[in-house]
N, C-alpha and C positions, 0 to 999 in steps of 0.2 A: 669463388662465388657460385652459388648454386643457380639452377634454372629458375627457381621461384623468385629469388632476389632480382634476377635480371628482368623477369616479367613485371615485378613491382616497380622497378626503376623505369622501365619503358612506359608503363601506365602513368607513372607520375610525370614523366617528361611530356607525354601526349596531353595530359590534362593541363599542364602549364601552358603548352602551346595553344590549346583550345581556349583557355581563359584569356590569354594574350590577344588572340584573334577576336574574341568577343569584345574585349575592351577597345581594341582598335576600331572594330566595326561601329560600335556605339559612338566613340569619340569622333570618327570621321563624319558621321551623319548627324550626330547630336539628337536626331529624332528619327525614329524608324516606325513607319505606320503601314508600309505596304505588305502584301501577303508573302512575298518571297522572304523578306527579312524575318517575318513572324515564324515562318516554317523553319528557317535556319536556326534561329534562336531556340525554338521549341525542341528541335532535334538535338542540339548541343546540350540543352537542359536534361533531356531524357537519357542521353549517353552518360553524362556525369553522374546522374542520380542512380544509374543502373549498378554502380559499384557501391559496396558497403563503405562504411566510414574509413577514413585514412588510418586510424589507429588499428583497426582490424587487419587491414592490408599489411601494414608494417609489422604487426605482431606475427601474422602468418609467414611473412617473407623472411624475417630475421630472427624470430624467437622460437615459434612452434609451427613447423611445416605441416603438422597434422591438424592444425586448427581449421575448422570448416567455415569458409566465408560464403555467406548466402547472397551471391550476386543475382541481380534480376535480369536474366537473359532476355526475357520478353521486352523489357524496357530498353535494353541495349540494341536489340534488333530493330525495334520500332523507331528508336532515335536515329539510327543510321538510315532507315528508309525515309523518314521525314526530312533529315538533313540533306539527303541526296535529291529529294523532290524539290526542296528549297533552292539548292544550288542550280538545278536544272531550270526551274522557273525563273530564277534570277538571270541566267544566261539567255533564256528565251525572250524575256521582257526587256533586256537591254537592246533588243532589236526594235523596240517600239519607236514609232515615228510621231512626233508632235508637230502638227501642221498649223501654221498661221495662214489663214485664207482671207485676204482683203478683197471683198466683193467689188465688182464693177457693176454696170447696169444689168448684166446677166449674172445671176447667182449660181455659179457652178460649184457644187460641193465635192470635195475629194472623197468623202465617204459614200458617195453614190455608188451603187453596185457596179455599174458599167465602168466608172472611172477606176475603181479599185481593180477591176479585171484588166483594164488597159495598162495599169502600172505594175500589176503582179503583186499586189499587197493583200494581206489578210486583214479583214475588218477588226480582228482582235488586237492588232498591234497599232492601229491608227487612232490618234486623238486629234480632234480638229477644233481650233479656236477661230471663230469668225469675227471679222470687223466689217460692219456694213455702214460705211460713211456716206455712200450714195443715197441711202435712205434719209439721212439727215439733210442732204441737199434737196431731195425731192419733197420734203415736208413743207417747204415754203420757197418756191423758186425765186420769188422777188427778193428774198433775203438770203439767197443761196451763198453768196460770198461772205456775208456777215456771220454765217454759222461756222466759219473756218476756225475760230477760236475754240468753240465748243468741240469741234472735230479734233483739234490738237489735244485737248484735255483727255478725250476718250482714247485716242491713239496712245498717248503716253501711258495711261493707266493700264490699257490692255497689253501693250508690248511688255511692260515691266512684269505684269502678272504671268504672261506667256514665258518669259525668260526664267522666272522663278520656278514655274511648274515643269519646265522641260529640261531642268539641269541634269537629270539622270537619263535622258533619252536623246535620240538623234533629233535635230531640228530640221524642219522643212518649211519652205515658203512658197506660196503661190498668190497671185493677185492680179486684178484688172482695175484697180482703183486709179484715179487720176495720178499722174506722175509726181506732182508736188507732194501729195499726201503720202505716196509710197516712199519717197525720199525722206520725208519728215519722219516716218515710222522707222526708217533705217538708222536715223541718228540716235535712237534710243537703244539700239542693239549693242553699241559700243564694242567691247572686246569679245562679245558672244557671237561666234560665227554660225552661219547657216550651213548645215551639212549637205542638204539636198534642195535644189530648186525644181519645182514642178511647173513646167511651162506648157501652155496650151498651144499645140501646133495647128494653126489655122488652115494649113493645106491638107493635112491628114485628118483634121478634125478630131484630135485626141490628145490627151496629156502625155508628156514625155519627161523622163527624169534627167536632170543635170546634176551628177553626183560627184562629190569630192572623193578622189582616189585615196585609198587607205595608205598607200606608200607613194611618195613623190619620186619620180625617176628624173634625176637632173639631166641625164644624157638623152632623154626622150626628145625626138624632134617635134617642133611645134606643128600640130595638125590643123591649125587655124590661121587665118590671115592676120597680119600685124595691123594694129590700129594706126591709121595715117593721120598726119597733122599738117594743117595749113595755118601759118602764122602771119598776121598782118600787123604785128605790134612793133616791129623793129624800127620803123620810120616814124612812130608816134611818140610824142613827148607830152608831159603835163596832162595826163589823163587819170581820172580817179575811178572810172567804171569801164568795164569791157563786157562783151558777150562771149560766152563759150558755148559752142554748139556740138552736140554728139549725135551722130547719125549712124545707126546700124540697121534699122528696119526700113527707113525711108530717108531720102536726102532733105535736109532742111535748107531751103532756098533763101537767098538774100532778100527776096521780096517778102518773105514771112517775117523779117526782122525790121520792117520799116517803122514800126512804132517806137523803136529805140533810138531814133534820131542819129543814125549813121555812126553809132559807136563802133570802135574797132572790134574785129572778130577773130577769135582763136577757134578753129574748127578741127574736130576729130571725126573721122569717118572710116567705115570699112568699104572696100571696093564693091562688095556684093551686098549693098544695103538692101535687105529684104526681110520679110517676116521670118522669125526663128533662125536668124543668122548666128545667134549665140547658142552653141550646143555643147560647149566644153567648160567645165568648172574652172580650170586654169585660165581659160580665155576671159571669163568674167572677172576673175581676180586681177589679171594683168591689165585689162582695159580700165577698171576702176582705179587701180593704183596709178596708171599713166595719167589719167585725168586729174586726180587729186594732187599728184606731185606737180603737175603743171600749174594748178591753182596756187599752190604755195610758191612756186617759182616766180610767177608773174607778180605776185604780191611783193616779193623782195626786189625784183628788177625794175618794176614800174610804180611801186608804192600804190597799188590798186586798193581801193576801199570797198568796192562792191562788184560782185560777179553776177551777171544775168545768165543763168544756166538753162539752155534750151536742149531738151533731150527727146530724141526719137529712137527709142530702144525698148528692150524687154524689161519687165519688172525686176528680174534678177540683177541686172546691172544697175538699175535705179536704186534698189535697196542697198546694194553693196557700196555705191558712191555715198549714199546717206550714212551708212555705218562708218566709213572712213572719215567723213566730215565730223561725225559725232565724237569719234575718238580723239580728234585733235582740233576742237572748235576754235581755240585761241590762236592757232597757227594760220587760220584762213581769214581772208577778208569776209565781209558779209556776203552770203550766197543766197540768191533768190532763184528758186526753181519754178518754172512756168508750165502752165497747162495750155495745150494747143487746141484751138477750135477754128475750123475753116471760116473765114470771115473776110469781107471786103474792107473792113476798117482795122480791127485788131486781131491778128492771128493768135495772140496770147492774151486772153482777157484778164487773167489774174496769175499771180505768182505767190509763193510762200517763202518767207525768210526761214532758213532751216538751221541757222546757227547764230551765236552772239546774243547780245542783250535784247534784240528785237525778235528773237526766235518765235515763230508761230504767227507773226503779223503778216498781213496780206498786202500785196501791191495790186491795185485795181486799175484796169485800163479801159473801163467802159465809157466813162465821161472824163477822161483825163486821169492822170495818176493820182492816187490817194492812198494813205495808209489806213489799215483797220486795226 
């Protein structure tokens, strides 16, 4: 077999591979609208069109080696340049970060120039979706709690949109919204993990990253403290409701729970309960899993029907607990997550049910308990 025949065969094999990759690309994405995909497909098109028809190539390769085939070298070179640019841009934009920012009373934007500098990010790779539920509260303070249903609808819609839009990027979360609302948002994430948590360090007054490691080292020693547990349920029988408290930023005291009429308490806490005590991605995952496994456990062992969940922690842990609850809603009893407010009467003026048939309903403790 001559050299020309070998070249023709190699070109044919390369073209088949290119066509297969194009098919796979389109089949995997079903719809391709971004610039990188357009460049790649354009480059492949120019490369394949740079060759003359297959009949001419076969004729030259196997019948008449003297036959002159007029290949378009300019199209070939241009195609490879555009294809290389498309692959490079695809790799670059895979580093994009899609941030969900749930505003609190102070509206801190991640795309602020100083914040980007703190985090070491380029503005070009950041997309930020903002949820401002505090604005809905402030629009009518007299009906503040009655607006929770509207807030739930907005959160559900925006979280689902965020998940769909961020499916080809890294996901990041930050927020200072009330704990029940953050936990409710987490229930809509389901199996979609957050890759990076951006937490505001109150001591250093700057944002810091809590990032998922690319590779998990099973033999790596734990660099954070274990979440401790105090259980007062062993001696209790015939109960349908309990309190679960989680303290990592400040200790939740028994006096704060007086509105719950002496319900038994299952407490989780870290010894160094202080601001920004969560600084490790594995720590957040482990703490959330420990809490949710315990919720499932007490349901089975004590036939618990409702959990009153009190949390003093960072938004990262709150969102992750919500995500795990959302993934297995039917395995948990009804979970009500509460908002803390210092008061001489009720430390937790309202809570939100975050799972089950009553999901999104509120428990109000201003003038006695009522459902919204």
